[in-house]
ZADO-1210 file (C-alpha; in nm, 4 decimals, padded with zeros to 6 digits):
<atoms>
<atom x="-08.2926" y="04.8520" z="03.1192" code="MET" pos="1"/>
<atom x="-08.0835" y="04.7371" z="02.8009" code="GLY" pos="2"/>
<atom x="-07.9706" y="04.9211" z="02.4776" code="SER" pos="3"/>
<atom x="-08.2499" y="05.0563" z="02.2723" code="SER" pos="4"/>
<atom x="-08.3202" y="05.0004" z="01.8800" code="GLN" pos="5"/>
<atom x="-08.5359" y="05.2607" z="01.6816" code="ILE" pos="6"/>
<atom x="-08.7392" y="05.1068" z="01.3879" code="PHE" pos="7"/>
<atom x="-08.8626" y="05.3615" z="01.0962" code="VAL" pos="8"/>
<atom x="-09.1423" y="05.2778" z="00.8747" code="ILE" pos="9"/>
<atom x="-09.2461" y="05.4414" z="00.5734" code="ARG" pos="10"/>
<atom x="-09.5458" y="05.2931" z="00.2935" code="LEU" pos="11"/>
<atom x="-09.4095" y="05.2471" z="-00.0667" code="PHE" pos="12"/>
<atom x="-09.6811" y="05.3880" z="-00.1637" code="LYS" pos="13"/>
<atom x="-10.0332" y="05.5706" z="-00.0999" code="ALA" pos="14"/>
<atom x="-10.2788" y="05.3551" z="00.0652" code="PRO" pos="15"/>
<atom x="-10.6734" y="05.4237" z="-00.0051" code="THR" pos="16"/>
<atom x="-10.7530" y="05.3763" z="00.3365" code="ALA" pos="17"/>
<atom x="-10.5565" y="05.4071" z="00.6658" code="ASN" pos="18"/>
<atom x="-10.3187" y="05.1603" z="00.7257" code="VAL" pos="19"/>
<atom x="-10.2303" y="04.9658" z="01.0993" code="THR" pos="20"/>
<atom x="-09.9853" y="04.8060" z="01.2404" code="ILE" pos="21"/>
<atom x="-09.9570" y="04.5589" z="01.4958" code="GLN" pos="22"/>
<atom x="-09.6337" y="04.4826" z="01.6967" code="ILE" pos="23"/>
<atom x="-09.5390" y="04.2060" z="01.8779" code="VAL" pos="24"/>
<atom x="-09.2870" y="04.0231" z="02.0223" code="SER" pos="25"/>
<atom x="-09.2021" y="03.6626" z="02.0266" code="SER" pos="26"/>
<atom x="-09.0150" y="03.7078" z="02.3825" code="GLN" pos="27"/>
<atom x="-09.1866" y="04.0021" z="02.5793" code="PRO" pos="28"/>
<atom x="-09.0027" y="03.9088" z="02.8448" code="SER" pos="29"/>
<atom x="-08.6330" y="04.0010" z="02.6520" code="LEU" pos="30"/>
<atom x="-08.7662" y="04.3453" z="02.5454" code="ALA" pos="31"/>
<atom x="-09.0291" y="04.6237" z="02.5767" code="THR" pos="32"/>
<atom x="-09.2013" y="04.8442" z="02.3058" code="LEU" pos="33"/>
<atom x="-09.2331" y="05.1845" z="02.2883" code="SER" pos="34"/>
<atom x="-09.6192" y="05.1339" z="02.1471" code="THR" pos="35"/>
<atom x="-09.7857" y="04.7994" z="01.9849" code="ASN" pos="36"/>
<atom x="-09.9026" y="04.9964" z="01.6538" code="SER" pos="37"/>
<atom x="-09.8688" y="05.2278" z="01.4518" code="LEU" pos="38"/>
<atom x="-10.1280" y="05.3852" z="01.2071" code="THR" pos="39"/>
<atom x="-10.0751" y="05.5774" z="00.8719" code="PHE" pos="40"/>
<atom x="-10.3843" y="05.7699" z="00.8317" code="PRO" pos="41"/>
<atom x="-10.4515" y="05.8274" z="00.4535" code="GLN" pos="42"/>
<atom x="-10.3975" y="06.1709" z="00.4226" code="GLU" pos="43"/>
<atom x="-10.0411" y="06.1698" z="00.5376" code="THR" pos="44"/>
<atom x="-09.9260" y="05.8540" z="00.4834" code="TRP" pos="45"/>
<atom x="-09.5778" y="05.9600" z="00.3174" code="SER" pos="46"/>
<atom x="-09.5030" y="06.0750" z="00.6819" code="SER" pos="47"/>
<atom x="-09.2518" y="05.8196" z="00.8537" code="PRO" pos="48"/>
<atom x="-09.3631" y="05.6454" z="01.1615" code="LEU" pos="49"/>
<atom x="-09.1219" y="05.4620" z="01.4418" code="SER" pos="50"/>
<atom x="-09.0955" y="05.2472" z="01.7594" code="PHE" pos="51"/>
<atom x="-08.8259" y="05.1712" z="01.9996" code="THR" pos="52"/>
<atom x="-08.7869" y="04.8172" z="02.1185" code="ALA" pos="53"/>
<atom x="-08.5170" y="04.8250" z="02.4381" code="THR" pos="54"/>
<atom x="-08.3739" y="04.5009" z="02.5749" code="GLY" pos="55"/>
<atom x="-08.4664" y="04.4048" z="02.9174" code="ILE" pos="56"/>
<atom x="-08.1367" y="04.3798" z="03.1468" code="ASN" pos="57"/>
<atom x="-08.1134" y="04.0943" z="03.3764" code="ASP" pos="58"/>
<atom x="-07.8529" y="04.0128" z="03.6021" code="SER" pos="59"/>
<atom x="-07.8022" y="03.6678" z="03.4927" code="ILE" pos="60"/>
<atom x="-07.5453" y="03.4587" z="03.3102" code="ILE" pos="61"/>
<atom x="-07.8127" y="03.2689" z="03.0472" code="ASN" pos="62"/>
<atom x="-07.5946" y="03.3959" z="02.6808" code="GLY" pos="63"/>
<atom x="-07.7477" y="03.5586" z="02.4203" code="ASP" pos="64"/>
<atom x="-08.0994" y="03.5236" z="02.3727" code="ARG" pos="65"/>
<atom x="-08.2808" y="03.5522" z="01.9986" code="ASN" pos="66"/>
<atom x="-08.6295" y="03.6716" z="01.9604" code="PHE" pos="67"/>
<atom x="-08.8352" y="03.8391" z="01.6876" code="ASN" pos="68"/>
<atom x="-09.0689" y="04.1072" z="01.6382" code="LEU" pos="69"/>
<atom x="-09.3342" y="04.0779" z="01.4261" code="LYS" pos="70"/>
<atom x="-09.5195" y="04.3261" z="01.2474" code="LEU" pos="71"/>
<atom x="-09.9131" y="04.2368" z="01.1044" code="LYS" pos="72"/>
<atom x="-10.0172" y="04.4724" z="00.8867" code="ILE" pos="73"/>
<atom x="-10.4078" y="04.5492" z="00.7836" code="ASP" pos="74"/>
<atom x="-10.6213" y="04.7840" z="00.6132" code="SER" pos="75"/>
<atom x="-10.8818" y="04.8237" z="00.3944" code="THR" pos="76"/>
<atom x="-10.7018" y="04.8724" z="00.1268" code="ASP" pos="77"/>
<atom x="-10.6452" y="04.4912" z="-00.0505" code="GLU" pos="78"/>
<atom x="-10.2663" y="04.6278" z="-00.1390" code="GLU" pos="79"/>
<atom x="-10.1761" y="04.6323" z="00.2739" code="PHE" pos="80"/>
<atom x="-10.4566" y="04.3827" z="00.3684" code="HIS" pos="81"/>
<atom x="-10.3161" y="04.0897" z="00.5848" code="ASP" pos="82"/>
<atom x="-09.9771" y="04.1220" z="00.5411" code="LEU" pos="83"/>
<atom x="-09.6904" y="04.0583" z="00.8189" code="SER" pos="84"/>
<atom x="-09.2928" y="04.0052" z="00.8126" code="PHE" pos="85"/>
<atom x="-09.0845" y="03.9290" z="01.0890" code="ASP" pos="86"/>
<atom x="-08.7669" y="04.1691" z="01.2511" code="ILE" pos="87"/>
<atom x="-08.5142" y="03.8814" z="01.4008" code="PRO" pos="88"/>
<atom x="-08.3535" y="04.0714" z="01.7037" code="MET" pos="89"/>
<atom x="-08.0419" y="03.9366" z="01.9354" code="VAL" pos="90"/>
<atom x="-08.0481" y="04.0223" z="02.3004" code="LEU" pos="91"/>
<atom x="-07.6848" y="04.0615" z="02.3875" code="LYS" pos="92"/>
<atom x="-07.5470" y="03.8755" z="02.7123" code="ASP" pos="93"/>
<atom x="-07.4044" y="04.1287" z="02.9399" code="ASN" pos="94"/>
<atom x="-07.2968" y="03.9397" z="03.2217" code="GLU" pos="95"/>
<atom x="-06.9094" y="03.8667" z="03.2195" code="ARG" pos="96"/>
<atom x="-06.6595" y="03.6687" z="03.3882" code="ARG" pos="97"/>
<atom x="-06.3809" y="03.8495" z="03.6055" code="LEU" pos="98"/>
<atom x="-06.1075" y="03.6305" z="03.7266" code="PHE" pos="99"/>
<atom x="-05.6687" y="03.6012" z="03.7821" code="LEU" pos="100"/>
<atom x="-05.4848" y="03.4169" z="03.5903" code="SER" pos="101"/>
<atom x="-05.4016" y="03.0969" z="03.5985" code="THR" pos="102"/>
<atom x="-05.0110" y="03.1876" z="03.5998" code="SER" pos="103"/>
<atom x="-04.8154" y="03.5082" z="03.7987" code="PRO" pos="104"/>
<atom x="-04.6010" y="03.6849" z="03.5776" code="TYR" pos="105"/>
<atom x="-04.3170" y="03.9465" z="03.7080" code="ARG" pos="106"/>
<atom x="-04.4168" y="04.2281" z="03.6124" code="GLY" pos="107"/>
<atom x="-04.2084" y="04.2871" z="03.2171" code="GLY" pos="108"/>
<atom x="-04.2391" y="03.9244" z="03.1198" code="GLU" pos="109"/>
<atom x="-04.5824" y="03.8912" z="02.9796" code="PHE" pos="110"/>
<atom x="-04.5381" y="04.1222" z="02.6853" code="GLY" pos="111"/>
<atom x="-04.6861" y="04.4378" z="02.7947" code="GLY" pos="112"/>
<atom x="-05.0823" y="04.5021" z="02.7303" code="ILE" pos="113"/>
<atom x="-05.0666" y="04.2865" z="02.3925" code="GLY" pos="114"/>
<atom x="-04.9005" y="03.9779" z="02.5364" code="GLY" pos="115"/>
<atom x="-05.1395" y="04.0259" z="02.8825" code="ALA" pos="116"/>
<atom x="-05.4247" y="03.9990" z="02.6481" code="ASP" pos="117"/>
<atom x="-05.3001" y="03.7187" z="02.4775" code="LEU" pos="118"/>
<atom x="-05.2519" y="03.5327" z="02.7941" code="ILE" pos="119"/>
<atom x="-05.6172" y="03.6173" z="02.9286" code="CYS" pos="120"/>
<atom x="-05.7779" y="03.5403" z="02.6268" code="ASN" pos="121"/>
<atom x="-05.6129" y="03.1658" z="02.6054" code="SER" pos="122"/>
<atom x="-05.6606" y="03.1015" z="02.9910" code="ASP" pos="123"/>
<atom x="-05.8811" y="02.7915" z="03.0705" code="ILE" pos="124"/>
<atom x="-06.0447" y="03.0293" z="03.2962" code="LYS" pos="125"/>
<atom x="-06.2118" y="03.2211" z="02.9918" code="CYS" pos="126"/>
<atom x="-06.5112" y="03.0773" z="02.8871" code="PRO" pos="127"/>
<atom x="-06.5676" y="02.8643" z="02.5921" code="ALA" pos="128"/>
<atom x="-06.6432" y="03.0677" z="02.2801" code="GLY" pos="129"/>
<atom x="-06.5656" y="03.3732" z="02.4277" code="SER" pos="130"/>
<atom x="-06.2722" y="03.6207" z="02.4164" code="SER" pos="131"/>
<atom x="-06.1008" y="03.7851" z="02.7170" code="CYS" pos="132"/>
<atom x="-05.8624" y="04.0650" z="02.7663" code="LYS" pos="133"/>
<atom x="-05.6448" y="04.1808" z="03.0437" code="ALA" pos="134"/>
<atom x="-05.7811" y="04.4645" z="03.3056" code="MET" pos="135"/>
<atom x="-05.4233" y="04.6595" z="03.2773" code="ILE" pos="136"/>
<atom x="-05.3439" y="05.0219" z="03.2388" code="LEU" pos="137"/>
<atom x="-05.0296" y="05.1917" z="03.0432" code="GLY" pos="138"/>
<atom x="-05.0219" y="05.4451" z="02.7821" code="PRO" pos="139"/>
<atom x="-05.2354" y="05.2426" z="02.5110" code="THR" pos="140"/>
<atom x="-05.5056" y="05.1421" z="02.7697" code="ARG" pos="141"/>
<atom x="-05.6501" y="05.4184" z="02.9814" code="ILE" pos="142"/>
<atom x="-05.9671" y="05.3494" z="03.2218" code="ALA" pos="143"/>
<atom x="-05.9998" y="05.7112" z="03.3619" code="SER" pos="144"/>
<atom x="-05.8289" y="06.0173" z="03.2970" code="ALA" pos="145"/>
<atom x="-06.0053" y="06.1514" z="03.6435" code="THR" pos="146"/>
<atom x="-06.0537" y="05.9472" z="03.9106" code="ALA" pos="147"/>
<atom x="-06.3466" y="05.7082" z="03.8769" code="ASN" pos="148"/>
<atom x="-06.4804" y="05.9035" z="03.6113" code="LEU" pos="149"/>
<atom x="-06.4728" y="05.7020" z="03.3046" code="GLY" pos="150"/>
<atom x="-06.3607" y="05.9835" z="03.1043" code="ASP" pos="151"/>
<atom x="-06.0986" y="05.9853" z="02.8449" code="GLY" pos="152"/>
<atom x="-06.1135" y="05.5954" z="02.7984" code="GLN" pos="153"/>
<atom x="-05.8687" y="05.4063" z="02.5572" code="VAL" pos="154"/>
<atom x="-05.9188" y="05.0204" z="02.4719" code="ASP" pos="155"/>
<atom x="-06.1065" y="04.9850" z="02.7594" code="TRP" pos="156"/>
<atom x="-06.1816" y="04.6227" z="02.8448" code="VAL" pos="157"/>
<atom x="-06.5048" y="04.6819" z="03.0240" code="LEU" pos="158"/>
<atom x="-06.8684" y="04.7389" z="02.9583" code="HIS" pos="159"/>
<atom x="-07.1031" y="04.9653" z="03.0947" code="PRO" pos="160"/>
<atom x="-07.3833" y="04.8499" z="03.3064" code="PHE" pos="161"/>
<atom x="-07.2738" y="04.4532" z="03.3332" code="ALA" pos="162"/>
<atom x="-07.2570" y="04.2113" z="03.5929" code="HIS" pos="163"/>
<atom x="-06.9141" y="04.0264" z="03.6254" code="TYR" pos="164"/>
<atom x="-06.8868" y="03.7253" z="03.8504" code="TYR" pos="165"/>
<atom x="-06.6563" y="03.5016" z="03.9601" code="SER" pos="166"/>
<atom x="-06.5949" y="03.1550" z="03.7705" code="PRO" pos="167"/>
<atom x="-06.5341" y="02.9759" z="04.0957" code="SER" pos="168"/>
<atom x="-06.7401" y="02.9276" z="04.3197" code="PRO" pos="169"/>
<atom x="-06.9801" y="02.9439" z="03.9808" code="ALA" pos="170"/>
<atom x="-07.1382" y="03.2458" z="03.8896" code="ASN" pos="171"/>
<atom x="-07.0718" y="03.4423" z="04.2138" code="THR" pos="172"/>
<atom x="-07.1385" y="03.8265" z="04.1928" code="LEU" pos="173"/>
<atom x="-06.8057" y="04.0181" z="04.2299" code="ILE" pos="174"/>
<atom x="-06.9600" y="04.4107" z="04.1215" code="THR" pos="175"/>
<atom x="-07.1492" y="04.5448" z="03.8685" code="THR" pos="176"/>
<atom x="-07.0443" y="04.8737" z="03.6156" code="THR" pos="177"/>
<atom x="-07.2378" y="05.1731" z="03.5796" code="ASN" pos="178"/>
<atom x="-07.2154" y="05.4251" z="03.2472" code="GLN" pos="179"/>
<atom x="-06.8449" y="05.4487" z="03.3789" code="THR" pos="180"/>
<atom x="-06.7749" y="05.1189" z="03.2515" code="SER" pos="181"/>
<atom x="-06.5359" y="05.1233" z="03.5913" code="LEU" pos="182"/>
<atom x="-06.6203" y="04.8669" z="03.8687" code="LEU" pos="183"/>
<atom x="-06.8076" y="04.9558" z="04.1440" code="GLN" pos="184"/>
<atom x="-06.6881" y="04.9409" z="04.5344" code="ILE" pos="185"/>
<atom x="-06.7462" y="04.8134" z="04.7362" code="PRO" pos="186"/>
<atom x="-06.7625" y="04.4817" z="04.5607" code="PHE" pos="187"/>
<atom x="-07.0176" y="04.2324" z="04.6289" code="ALA" pos="188"/>
<atom x="-06.7500" y="03.9475" z="04.6870" code="SER" pos="189"/>
<atom x="-06.3918" y="03.9057" z="04.6669" code="VAL" pos="190"/>
<atom x="-06.1977" y="03.8601" z="04.3245" code="ILE" pos="191"/>
<atom x="-06.0109" y="03.6119" z="04.4636" code="ASP" pos="192"/>
<atom x="-05.9593" y="03.5126" z="04.8295" code="ALA" pos="193"/>
<atom x="-05.6181" y="03.3639" z="04.8236" code="VAL" pos="194"/>
<atom x="-05.3969" y="03.5595" z="04.5557" code="GLY" pos="195"/>
<atom x="-05.2165" y="03.8642" z="04.6632" code="ILE" pos="196"/>
<atom x="-05.3797" y="04.0544" z="04.3553" code="GLY" pos="197"/>
<atom x="-05.3254" y="04.1400" z="03.9798" code="GLY" pos="198"/>
<atom x="-05.1119" y="04.3938" z="03.8016" code="TRP" pos="199"/>
<atom x="-05.3244" y="04.7036" z="03.7600" code="LEU" pos="200"/>
<atom x="-05.1265" y="05.0239" z="03.7278" code="GLY" pos="201"/>
<atom x="-05.3521" y="05.2615" z="03.9260" code="SER" pos="202"/>
<atom x="-05.2936" y="05.3448" z="04.2690" code="SER" pos="203"/>
<atom x="-05.6697" y="05.4845" z="04.2967" code="SER" pos="204"/>
<atom x="-05.9874" y="05.5705" z="04.0745" code="GLY" pos="205"/>
<atom x="-05.8535" y="05.3486" z="03.7859" code="TYR" pos="206"/>
<atom x="-05.6147" y="05.6475" z="03.6968" code="VAL" pos="207"/>
<atom x="-05.3063" y="05.5401" z="03.5573" code="LEU" pos="208"/>
<atom x="-05.0254" y="05.6071" z="03.8217" code="GLY" pos="209"/>
<atom x="-04.6381" y="05.6344" z="03.7256" code="GLY" pos="210"/>
<atom x="-04.5372" y="05.2711" z="03.8572" code="ASN" pos="211"/>
<atom x="-04.5905" y="05.0627" z="03.6083" code="THR" pos="212"/>
<atom x="-04.2592" y="04.8167" z="03.5527" code="CYS" pos="213"/>
<atom x="-04.1627" y="05.0892" z="03.2775" code="PHE" pos="214"/>
<atom x="-04.5074" y="05.0188" z="03.1103" code="ASN" pos="215"/>
<atom x="-04.4993" y="04.6308" z="03.1818" code="TRP" pos="216"/>
<atom x="-04.1371" y="04.5970" z="03.0376" code="THR" pos="217"/>
<atom x="-03.8994" y="04.5664" z="03.3352" code="GLU" pos="218"/>
<atom x="-03.8698" y="04.2773" z="03.5892" code="ASN" pos="219"/>
<atom x="-03.5910" y="04.4109" z="03.7879" code="THR" pos="220"/>
<atom x="-03.6395" y="04.4538" z="04.1784" code="ALA" pos="221"/>
<atom x="-03.5670" y="04.8280" z="04.1833" code="ILE" pos="222"/>
<atom x="-03.8758" y="04.9231" z="03.9627" code="THR" pos="223"/>
<atom x="-04.2161" y="04.8885" z="04.0676" code="THR" pos="224"/>
<atom x="-04.6004" y="04.8462" z="03.9554" code="GLY" pos="225"/>
<atom x="-04.9132" y="04.9512" z="04.1026" code="PHE" pos="226"/>
<atom x="-05.1648" y="04.5991" z="04.1929" code="MET" pos="227"/>
<atom x="-05.5292" y="04.5633" z="04.2600" code="PHE" pos="228"/>
<atom x="-05.5398" y="04.3697" z="04.6112" code="ARG" pos="229"/>
<atom x="-05.8270" y="04.1064" z="04.5148" code="THR" pos="230"/>
<atom x="-05.9109" y="04.0091" z="04.8011" code="GLN" pos="231"/>
<atom x="-06.0817" y="04.3109" z="04.9019" code="TYR" pos="232"/>
<atom x="-06.4107" y="04.4689" z="04.8343" code="THR" pos="233"/>
<atom x="-06.3359" y="04.8004" z="04.9097" code="ASP" pos="234"/>
<atom x="-06.0973" y="05.0966" z="04.8557" code="ASN" pos="235"/>
<atom x="-05.8075" y="04.8935" z="04.9748" code="THR" pos="236"/>
<atom x="-05.8242" y="04.7053" z="04.6650" code="LEU" pos="237"/>
<atom x="-05.5871" y="05.0134" z="04.5342" code="PHE" pos="238"/>
<atom x="-05.2751" y="05.0436" z="04.6874" code="GLY" pos="239"/>
<atom x="-05.0428" y="04.7819" z="04.6068" code="GLY" pos="240"/>
<atom x="-04.7203" y="04.8456" z="04.4994" code="ASN" pos="241"/>
<atom x="-04.5053" y="04.5543" z="04.4161" code="PHE" pos="242"/>
<atom x="-04.1761" y="04.5230" z="04.3050" code="SER" pos="243"/>
<atom x="-04.1127" y="04.4250" z="03.9169" code="CYS" pos="244"/>
<atom x="-03.9342" y="04.1186" z="04.0181" code="SER" pos="245"/>
<atom x="-04.1940" y="03.9803" z="04.2341" code="ASN" pos="246"/>
<atom x="-04.4722" y="03.7311" z="04.0392" code="GLN" pos="247"/>
<atom x="-04.8114" y="03.8812" z="04.0764" code="VAL" pos="248"/>
<atom x="-05.1300" y="03.7657" z="03.8690" code="ASN" pos="249"/>
<atom x="-05.3043" y="03.9059" z="03.5883" code="LEU" pos="250"/>
<atom x="-05.6697" y="04.0297" z="03.6405" code="ILE" pos="251"/>
<atom x="-05.8710" y="03.9073" z="03.3357" code="CYS" pos="252"/>
<atom x="-06.2626" y="03.9916" z="03.1750" code="VAL" pos="253"/>
<atom x="-06.4440" y="03.8478" z="02.9917" code="GLU" pos="254"/>
<atom x="-06.4779" y="04.0624" z="02.6582" code="PHE" pos="255"/>
</atoms>
């Protein structure tokens, strides 16, 4: 399921009879409702009532979708008789793209994490109308303080309960995230079958490691950076440790 929104309703004055509100979604396939009707008894009219709308998650890249919740109010009290209004809603699409940058870079020549974000955002593979960021670790971008738990996150670029797809072959599922906002291993398919991988900065469990080309500022052969081996789908994704003088792609994600 997707995220939920609670709506609280109050009457503005005492009715002379019970007031019933029917709740109908214009697109029932997009959200579930905790109830389809609310009734304010005449005797306790001032007590607020509530209902919850919960988005229905899917695994299809279909964009954000708009719908309405229609509230129809009825009562034998003429002031509350045959009234209605709409609540506009948007179900946000949580299917996103994940890809290697078009160009490779030495460990210190892409301008740190901020520069990596700019490169990913301007990459031709970043979907039109979307923003993209680099899945790379450093002191200002933490994915997990403890291996695979997703705790202590700082400026992390993945979202919970999302599906991540490759742009080529079109709409190929790579993997998903759970509540930790971490890519779940094993993957359904590789990120890239050709490239050697992408700079990451972790040797296991998405925890920031010691080898990050001096926080992505160093290009010399004597320093190294951990990379994500994107031609794999199991835990051997981790473990690549390359000289910072090597040119390696960035891992970009639709944010």
